C-alpha positions as CSV (number, residue, x, y, z in Angstrom):
1,M,-35.2,3.5,12.6
2,T,-32.5,6.1,13.0
3,T,-30.0,3.5,14.1
4,K,-30.4,1.6,10.8
5,T,-30.0,4.7,8.8
6,A,-26.8,5.7,10.7
7,T,-25.4,2.2,10.2
8,A,-26.0,2.2,6.5
9,Q,-24.3,5.6,6.1
10,R,-21.3,4.3,8.0
11,E,-21.0,1.3,5.7
12,I,-21.1,3.4,2.6
13,H,-18.6,5.9,4.1
14,G,-16.3,2.9,5.2
15,E,-16.3,1.6,1.6
16,R,-15.1,4.9,0.3
17,D,-12.3,5.0,2.9
18,V,-11.1,1.5,2.0
19,N,-11.1,2.2,-1.7
20,R,-9.2,5.5,-1.1
21,L,-6.7,3.6,1.1
22,V,-6.1,1.0,-1.6
23,V,-5.4,3.7,-4.1
24,W,-3.0,5.6,-1.7
25,M,-1.2,2.4,-0.8
26,T,-0.8,1.4,-4.5
27,A,0.6,4.8,-5.3
28,A,2.9,4.7,-2.3
29,A,4.2,1.3,-3.2
30,W,5.0,2.4,-6.8
31,I,6.7,5.6,-5.5
32,F,8.9,3.7,-3.1
33,L,9.8,1.2,-5.8
34,G,10.8,4.0,-8.2
35,F,12.8,5.8,-5.5
36,G,14.5,2.6,-4.4
37,L,15.4,1.7,-8.0
38,L,16.7,5.2,-8.6
39,L,18.9,5.2,-5.5
40,S,20.2,1.7,-6.2
41,L,21.1,2.3,-9.8
42,L,22.8,5.6,-9.0
43,N,25.0,4.0,-6.3
44,L,25.7,0.6,-7.8
45,H,29.3,1.4,-8.5
46,H,30.4,0.6,-4.9
47,F,28.4,-2.6,-4.1
48,S,29.0,-2.9,-0.3
49,D,27.0,-2.9,2.9
50,R,28.8,0.4,3.8
51,N,27.2,2.2,0.8
52,T,24.3,3.8,2.7
53,S,22.3,5.1,-0.2
54,L,22.4,1.7,-1.9
55,M,21.1,0.0,1.3
56,I,18.3,2.6,1.6
57,G,17.4,2.0,-2.1
58,I,17.2,-1.8,-1.5
59,G,15.2,-1.2,1.7
60,C,12.7,1.0,-0.3
61,M,12.3,-1.7,-2.9
62,V,11.6,-4.3,-0.2
63,G,9.3,-2.0,1.6
64,S,7.3,-1.3,-1.5
65,V,6.6,-5.0,-1.9
66,H,5.4,-5.1,1.7
67,I,3.1,-2.1,1.2
68,Y,1.7,-3.7,-2.0
69,V,1.1,-7.0,-0.2
70,M,-0.8,-5.3,2.7
71,R,-2.8,-3.3,0.1
72,T,-3.8,-6.5,-1.7
73,A,-4.8,-8.2,1.6
74,I,-6.9,-5.2,2.6
75,H,-8.6,-5.1,-0.8
76,L,-9.3,-8.9,-0.8
77,V,-10.7,-8.8,2.7
78,H,-13.0,-5.9,1.9
79,S,-14.2,-7.3,-1.3
80,R,-15.0,-10.7,0.3
81,A,-16.8,-9.0,3.1
82,S,-18.9,-6.9,0.7
83,N,-19.7,-10.0,-1.3
84,A,-20.8,-11.9,1.8
85,E,-23.3,-9.1,2.7
86,K,-25.0,-9.3,-0.7
């Protein structure tokens, strides 16, 4: 009986962690996108691959898309797994 109780508590705790992770990843993606846009727009005057801050800005924008895609995948897998258990 105690094993089932411990398992149920882990599942509830795991659900909270995934939702918190999804929120953190969403916030991180938006922060990186904003930071990348700011860096890119401030250094657009010299459009070259030698412009380090422009390249970092573009990298932050691309990275934000990757973070958001991973967040969406985690959220979809978790929601599908919780629907399958019900």
